[in-house]
Residue frames relative to the residue before (quaternion, step in Angstrom):
aa qw qx qy qz dx dy dz
M 1.0000 0.0000 0.0000 0.0000 0.00 0.00 0.00
T 0.2171 -0.7666 0.5842 0.1546 3.47 -1.16 0.56
R 0.0938 -0.8357 0.5412 0.0018 3.59 -0.55 1.15
I 0.1151 -0.7521 0.6446 0.0748 3.55 -1.00 0.89
S 0.1000 -0.8001 0.5903 0.0374 3.55 -0.83 0.95
L 0.1231 -0.8082 0.5760 0.0018 3.52 -0.94 0.98
R 0.0672 -0.7707 0.6313 0.0548 3.64 -0.71 1.04
P 0.1528 -0.8525 0.4978 0.0470 3.55 -0.03 1.33
A 0.5329 -0.5344 0.5257 0.3926 3.58 -1.38 0.26
S 0.8021 -0.0208 -0.0116 0.5968 3.60 1.10 -0.52
L 0.6756 -0.4787 0.3685 0.4226 3.54 -1.27 0.24
V 0.6645 0.5180 -0.3043 0.4443 3.53 0.86 -0.94
T 0.6240 0.5310 -0.3163 0.4782 3.64 1.01 -0.71
A 0.6783 0.4861 -0.3158 0.4515 3.56 0.82 -0.83
V 0.7205 0.4093 -0.2824 0.4833 3.58 0.67 -0.98
A 0.5795 0.5763 -0.4091 0.4058 3.61 0.97 -0.45
L 0.6133 0.5344 -0.3641 0.4534 3.57 1.10 -0.58
L 0.6564 0.4819 -0.2973 0.4985 3.60 1.25 -0.55
L 0.7921 0.3105 -0.1267 0.5100 3.65 0.73 -1.14
T 0.5843 -0.6238 0.3191 0.4095 3.63 1.33 0.39
S 0.8253 -0.3644 0.1354 0.4096 3.55 -1.28 0.05
A 0.5571 -0.6636 0.3847 0.3182 3.59 -1.02 0.62
L 0.7052 0.4527 -0.2755 0.4710 3.58 1.27 -0.28
P 0.5328 -0.6190 0.4620 0.3456 3.66 -0.94 0.70
A 0.3954 -0.7568 0.4926 0.1681 3.50 -0.95 0.99
A 0.4625 -0.6252 0.5203 0.3530 3.59 -1.09 0.58
A 0.5744 -0.6174 0.4208 0.3342 3.60 -1.02 0.94
Q 0.0119 0.7593 -0.6505 -0.0109 3.63 -0.89 0.92
V 0.7193 0.3615 -0.2293 0.5471 3.62 0.84 -0.87
T 0.3000 -0.7431 0.5736 0.1695 3.55 -0.82 1.07
L 0.2138 -0.7915 0.5637 0.1004 3.56 -0.79 1.11
P 0.5535 -0.1499 -0.8165 -0.0675 1.54 -2.33 1.00
I 0.1821 -0.7821 0.5921 0.0673 3.51 -1.25 0.63
R 0.1912 -0.7472 0.6235 0.1281 3.56 -1.15 0.66
M 0.0452 -0.7924 0.6084 0.0047 3.57 -0.80 1.02
R 0.1461 -0.7455 0.6473 0.0622 3.63 -1.09 0.85
A 0.0025 0.7789 -0.6267 0.0235 3.57 -1.20 0.81
F 0.3677 -0.6733 0.5724 0.2897 3.52 -1.16 0.47
A 0.2035 -0.8176 0.5326 0.0802 3.56 -0.43 1.25
V 0.1670 -0.7957 0.5822 0.0061 3.53 -0.71 1.22
N 0.1306 -0.8052 0.5722 0.0842 3.62 -0.31 1.11
M 0.0825 -0.7916 0.6054 -0.0078 3.53 -0.59 1.35
S 0.5398 0.6368 -0.4064 0.3713 3.62 1.29 0.15
N 0.5728 -0.5893 0.4589 0.3378 3.51 -1.37 -0.20
N 0.6569 0.3986 -0.3083 0.5609 3.56 1.32 0.45
L 0.7554 0.2893 -0.2805 0.5167 3.67 -1.35 0.25
T 0.0977 0.8006 -0.5810 0.1093 3.64 0.76 0.84
G 0.8161 0.2235 -0.1983 0.4948 3.60 -0.87 1.01
A 0.4893 0.6756 -0.4239 0.3528 3.55 1.32 0.30
N 0.4255 0.6970 -0.4920 0.3018 3.62 1.16 -0.03
G 0.4380 0.6777 -0.5029 0.3098 3.49 -0.97 1.00
I 0.7000 -0.4355 0.3271 0.4620 3.62 -1.25 -0.21
L 0.1057 -0.7682 0.6283 0.0627 3.52 -0.91 0.91
Q 0.1804 -0.7959 0.5737 0.0706 3.60 -0.86 0.99
I 0.0459 -0.7834 0.6198 -0.0050 3.53 -0.96 0.95
V 0.0694 -0.7716 0.6313 0.0354 3.58 -0.86 0.90
I 0.0943 -0.7630 0.6387 0.0303 3.62 -0.94 0.95
D 0.1800 -0.7876 0.5863 0.0594 3.57 -0.71 1.11
Q 0.8247 -0.0535 0.0403 0.5616 3.62 0.99 -0.64
W 0.4490 -0.6718 0.5122 0.2911 3.61 -1.14 0.52
S 0.5611 -0.5508 0.5132 0.3441 3.54 -1.31 0.50
T 0.4159 -0.6971 0.5296 0.2464 3.51 -1.08 0.83
E 0.6479 -0.5137 0.3931 0.4023 3.54 -1.28 0.33
K 0.5921 0.5503 -0.3444 0.4775 3.63 1.13 -0.65
E 0.6707 0.4870 -0.2992 0.4728 3.62 0.80 -0.96
R 0.6813 0.4812 -0.3084 0.4573 3.54 0.88 -0.80
A 0.6324 0.5209 -0.3471 0.4564 3.62 1.00 -0.75
G 0.6664 0.5283 -0.3133 0.4227 3.53 0.95 -0.89
L 0.5947 0.5274 -0.3360 0.5053 3.67 1.22 -0.56
L 0.6443 0.5399 -0.3249 0.4335 3.53 0.91 -0.85
Q 0.7142 0.4665 -0.2426 0.4619 3.49 0.94 -0.94
T 0.6458 0.5232 -0.3292 0.4481 3.59 1.26 -0.20
V 0.4756 0.7138 -0.4137 0.3051 3.53 1.20 -0.41
P 0.7055 0.4472 -0.3218 0.4457 3.71 0.68 -0.84
K 0.5810 0.5957 -0.3803 0.4036 3.67 1.18 -0.27
G 0.6271 -0.5304 0.3340 0.4623 3.62 1.26 -0.26
Q 0.6867 -0.5211 0.3523 0.3644 3.39 -1.37 0.48
D 0.6392 0.5423 -0.3316 0.4328 3.69 0.97 -0.85
D 0.6656 0.4868 -0.2962 0.4819 3.58 1.01 -0.83
L 0.6333 0.5412 -0.3196 0.4516 3.55 1.09 -0.64
V 0.6075 0.5235 -0.3324 0.4964 3.53 1.10 -0.84
R 0.6877 0.4855 -0.3126 0.4401 3.63 0.75 -0.99
A 0.6500 0.5192 -0.3348 0.4425 3.59 1.03 -0.81
L 0.6372 0.5307 -0.3154 0.4613 3.55 1.08 -0.83
Q 0.6690 0.5123 -0.3175 0.4349 3.56 0.93 -0.88
K 0.6460 0.5096 -0.3293 0.4632 3.66 1.15 -0.53
Q 0.5261 0.6305 -0.4350 0.3695 3.68 1.13 -0.21
S 0.5571 -0.5992 0.4506 0.3570 3.59 -1.07 0.64
V 0.5959 -0.5832 0.4099 0.3697 3.63 -1.14 0.54
K 0.1490 -0.8053 0.5629 0.1116 3.61 -0.81 0.85
G 0.7966 -0.1542 0.0948 0.5768 3.54 1.16 -0.13
R 0.3901 -0.7056 0.5490 0.2204 3.57 -1.21 -0.40
I 0.1277 -0.7720 0.6188 0.0691 3.53 -1.23 0.71
N 0.1298 0.8064 -0.5712 0.0819 3.60 -1.08 0.71
I 0.3231 -0.7009 0.5879 0.2425 3.49 -1.28 0.27
P 0.2540 -0.8407 0.4572 0.1402 3.66 0.22 1.34
G 0.7445 0.4236 -0.2376 0.4580 3.60 1.10 -0.62
W 0.3348 0.7600 -0.5095 0.2253 3.64 1.29 0.19
S 0.0988 -0.7883 0.6067 0.0280 3.51 -1.01 0.89
G 0.7371 0.3880 -0.3022 0.4636 3.51 -1.24 0.60
P 0.7793 -0.2959 0.2082 0.5117 3.66 -1.22 -0.19
D 0.0813 -0.8122 0.5768 -0.0317 3.48 -1.07 0.97
P 0.0272 0.8604 -0.5076 0.0365 3.54 0.72 1.01
Q 0.6846 0.4649 -0.2571 0.4991 3.59 1.24 -0.46
N 0.4085 -0.7440 0.4387 0.2951 3.65 1.35 -0.01
Y 0.1305 0.8181 -0.5391 0.1517 3.58 1.04 0.81
R 0.6795 0.5039 -0.3138 0.4311 3.61 0.93 -0.81
L 0.6848 0.4435 -0.2742 0.5090 3.55 1.10 -0.79
G 0.3182 -0.7708 0.4717 0.2866 3.52 1.14 -0.78
W 0.2614 -0.7498 0.5789 0.1853 3.50 -1.35 -0.29
D 0.6610 -0.5545 0.3525 0.3624 3.58 -1.27 0.35
L 0.3152 -0.6935 0.6201 0.1878 3.54 -1.17 0.59
R 0.2418 -0.7973 0.5480 0.0742 3.60 -0.86 1.11
Y 0.8140 0.1733 -0.1115 0.5430 3.63 0.98 -0.38
A 0.0737 0.7988 -0.5909 0.0856 3.60 -0.85 0.96
W 0.0922 0.8077 -0.5744 0.0959 3.60 -0.53 1.02
H 0.0741 -0.8132 0.5771 0.0099 3.54 -1.15 0.62
E 0.0442 -0.7586 0.6481 0.0507 3.57 -1.34 0.38
P 0.5118 -0.6470 0.4709 0.3124 3.60 -1.15 0.64
L 0.2920 -0.7222 0.6006 0.1801 3.60 -1.19 0.64
E 0.6734 -0.5413 0.3520 0.3600 3.48 -1.26 0.59
D 0.6878 0.4936 -0.2859 0.4489 3.58 1.05 -0.56
G 0.6245 -0.5489 0.3296 0.4473 3.51 1.31 0.12
G 0.5596 0.6036 -0.3777 0.4240 3.62 1.36 -0.07
E 0.4043 -0.6885 0.5513 0.2419 3.45 -1.40 -0.49
R 0.1981 -0.7376 0.6248 0.1624 3.51 -1.14 0.68
I 0.0977 -0.8116 0.5759 -0.0046 3.52 -0.86 1.05
V 0.0997 -0.7809 0.6155 0.0364 3.54 -0.91 1.00
I 0.0769 -0.7928 0.6045 -0.0144 3.53 -0.89 1.07
A 0.0368 0.7862 -0.6161 0.0307 3.54 -1.05 0.81
T 0.0758 0.7752 -0.6233 0.0692 3.53 -1.15 0.65
D 0.5351 -0.5524 0.4998 0.3985 3.53 -1.29 0.17
R 0.4670 -0.6946 0.4791 0.2645 3.49 -0.98 0.94
Q 0.4440 -0.6915 0.5072 0.2597 3.52 -1.01 0.94
M 0.1208 -0.7990 0.5884 0.0281 3.65 -0.75 0.99
S 0.4185 -0.6846 0.5331 0.2681 3.60 -1.02 0.83
F 0.6465 -0.5165 0.4001 0.3939 3.52 -1.32 0.31
R 0.6232 0.5341 -0.3415 0.4581 3.52 1.12 -0.66
E 0.6624 0.4935 -0.3324 0.4552 3.60 0.93 -0.82
I 0.6094 0.5199 -0.3414 0.4917 3.64 1.01 -0.83
R 0.7048 0.4840 -0.2935 0.4276 3.67 0.61 -0.99
N 0.7466 0.4139 -0.2324 0.4661 3.60 0.91 -0.89
N 0.1937 -0.8545 0.4562 0.1555 3.52 1.42 -0.45
P 0.1216 0.8002 -0.5771 0.1088 3.58 0.65 1.08
R 0.7298 -0.4316 0.2769 0.4521 3.58 -1.23 0.06
T 0.5719 0.6303 -0.3797 0.3627 3.56 1.17 -0.53
T 0.5833 0.5892 -0.3837 0.4066 3.61 1.14 -0.45
D 0.6043 0.5373 -0.3718 0.4560 3.58 1.25 -0.21
Y 0.6702 0.4197 -0.2817 0.5434 3.59 1.28 0.02
P 0.0458 0.8892 -0.4537 0.0361 3.63 0.42 1.15
F 0.6640 0.5252 -0.2910 0.4456 3.58 1.34 -0.13
L 0.1995 -0.7042 0.6687 0.1310 3.53 -1.31 0.70
L 0.0167 -0.7917 0.6099 -0.0299 3.61 -0.79 1.12
I 0.0784 -0.7697 0.6332 -0.0231 3.56 -1.12 1.02
Q 0.0322 -0.7390 0.6720 0.0347 3.52 -1.17 0.82
I 0.0357 -0.8025 0.5950 -0.0278 3.50 -0.90 0.99
H 0.1260 -0.7594 0.6305 0.0994 3.58 -1.12 0.75
L 0.0718 -0.7796 0.6218 0.0187 3.53 -0.64 1.17
N 0.3982 -0.6805 0.5627 0.2483 3.60 -1.20 0.75
K 0.7222 -0.4670 0.2774 0.4284 3.48 -1.23 0.10
D 0.6283 0.5174 -0.3041 0.4951 3.62 1.41 -0.26
G 0.5416 -0.6557 0.3913 0.3516 3.55 1.30 0.16
K 0.5984 0.5104 -0.3825 0.4849 3.60 1.12 0.60
G 0.1842 0.8080 -0.5420 0.1391 3.55 -1.08 0.53
E 0.3607 -0.6878 0.5781 0.2503 3.46 -1.34 -0.64
G 0.0447 -0.8231 0.5658 -0.0195 3.55 -1.24 0.32
K 0.3438 -0.6999 0.5761 0.2450 3.59 -1.30 -0.18
M 0.0905 -0.7728 0.6234 0.0768 3.55 -1.24 0.52
A 0.1690 -0.7547 0.6277 0.0888 3.47 -0.97 0.95
P 0.2144 -0.8605 0.4510 0.1011 3.60 -0.03 1.25
F 0.7238 0.2776 -0.1371 0.6167 3.54 1.32 -0.46
T 0.2263 0.8152 -0.5108 0.1525 3.70 -0.05 0.94
Q 0.1906 -0.7579 0.6173 0.0901 3.54 -1.10 0.84
I 0.1002 -0.7854 0.6092 0.0447 3.57 -0.99 0.86
R 0.0069 -0.8194 0.5693 -0.0661 3.54 -0.65 1.25
Y 0.0737 -0.8002 0.5881 0.0916 3.58 -1.04 0.47
D 0.2559 -0.7688 0.5791 0.0896 3.49 -0.80 1.16
K 0.2919 -0.7824 0.5169 0.1882 3.68 -0.18 1.23
K 0.6271 0.5570 -0.3485 0.4184 3.64 0.93 -0.90
K 0.7759 0.3916 -0.1444 0.4730 3.54 0.88 -1.09
N 0.2497 -0.7790 0.5006 0.2832 3.50 1.47 -0.38
L 0.4570 0.6588 -0.4285 0.4166 3.53 0.99 1.03
M 0.1644 -0.7484 0.6367 0.0866 3.58 -1.06 0.97
E 0.0944 -0.7991 0.5923 0.0415 3.58 -0.89 0.91
M 0.1469 -0.7501 0.6429 0.0491 3.54 -1.03 0.91
E 0.0084 -0.8178 0.5752 -0.0185 3.60 -0.40 1.18
I 0.2529 -0.7641 0.5822 0.1152 3.51 -0.94 1.02
Y 0.3662 -0.7300 0.5404 0.2023 3.61 -0.83 1.01
G 0.6716 0.4140 -0.2982 0.5372 3.54 0.16 1.32
T 0.5998 -0.5776 0.4094 0.3727 3.54 -1.20 0.15
E 0.7946 -0.0930 0.0492 0.5980 3.70 1.03 -0.40
P 0.5929 -0.5673 0.4120 0.3961 3.60 -1.22 0.36
V 0.5905 -0.5222 0.4774 0.3882 3.56 -1.41 0.29
R 0.3561 -0.7186 0.5570 0.2159 3.56 -0.96 0.83
L 0.1211 -0.7899 0.5921 0.1039 3.62 -0.97 0.74
N 0.0529 -0.8419 0.5358 -0.0369 3.53 -0.14 1.37
N 0.8428 0.2180 -0.1690 0.4621 3.49 -1.40 0.36
I 0.1649 0.8008 -0.5604 0.1323 3.64 0.89 0.81
T 0.0847 -0.7428 0.6637 0.0241 3.55 -1.07 0.97
S 0.1249 -0.7834 0.6037 0.0790 3.61 -1.23 0.48
E 0.0556 0.7832 -0.6173 0.0481 3.48 -1.22 0.55
P 0.5979 -0.5425 0.3979 0.4357 3.61 -1.11 0.46
K 0.5191 -0.6470 0.4453 0.3371 3.52 -1.05 0.79
């Protein structure tokens, strides 16, 4: 497991490191947009998941939506999942070339509930995406350890030409220790999935 611990000066600061900057960004990327990346799985889970990942973003999360999620973090992971599920759909992610058994519906994909962005100094854009992880009926029924990791997080850096790279944590746990004023983000696996050769185009 890979664990990241943050001891913030305030709750907003801590979660801002996860859900990106605290200030709304000036629009750089024109929506809707379709991005494609070559996903390289270097971890010890999702074996065989290497391939093309497709991400579509139709709208950005609002400052109000983001603030609501920040305020939910101290209530616990379950409340945060439910709050995320109530957000309007911001886009969709899928693996169109997935072959073989597909109990998690990677080929069809699932909705994205949070999408935020900020401009970079080089004229590019940093994009942060979060959603609740789609679980199969079998996973829910058998209740393996992976059910304790309900979030999917993605961070992408695009240059001014709309190309770039990023990372994806497909199994993530977010915990907050009120006594220690400590937020922990744990990834189920040895490291995030690398997103290489990202290209973007109007949807």
